[in-house]
C-alpha positions, 0 to 999 in steps of 0.5 A: 452157746448151748448145745444137744446130743442126740440120743437113741433109747429103747422104751425100756431104758425111756421108762428107768429114765423117767421113774429115775426123775421121779416128780421132777418131770412128772408132776408140778411142784406143791403150791405154796400157801401165798399161791393158794391165798392169793386172791382176796376173795373165791372167783365164781364160775362163769361163761359168759362171751365177752369182748376185749378191746386192747390197743384199738383191737377187739378179740372175741373172748369167753370170761369164765370165772369172776369175782368183785375184785377180780376176773378169768377169761380165755383169749385166742391172743395172748396178753402181756402181764401188767398190761392194762385191756378193757373187757365188755360183756352183757347182763340181763336187766329186766327184758334188756340187754345191758352193756357192762365194761370193766378196765383190767390188769392182767395178771397173768397168761398161760396158754391151755389147749390152744388158746389163753386163760388170762387172770387179772384184776379189775381196776374199774368197775362200771355201775353196771357191773356192781348191779350184775354181782347185786343180782347173783344170790349168795350160796349157802355152804355146810359152814355156815 
């Protein structure tokens, strides 16, 4: 069983301790190459209001990035990794709003400023999602 010891330190003692720890507590470790290249394609930044359907509950969320195979969104509640959820949003088609639904496999869930960033891979796309991606203009890069 772990135990804790209360130690009183002066500000200068605390400062020396933190400096002696170096990067171990002040900076995250360097990401691995596998982590950097884990996605099949780049995600596009977004800000789309959305609804998450999970076990009969409706949760308001905000999609903040997406690609044809993945999605990132903010939620007020955490989700378990490997969970399957459905997320819906609307896209404009002509003069009407058309609902778009996605089945998402949750890959990660991290707390960020009193809410949760959830990243997932899209397991099934509706025809409307494919149409939604066709409407996004391709950006020219300096490499082309």
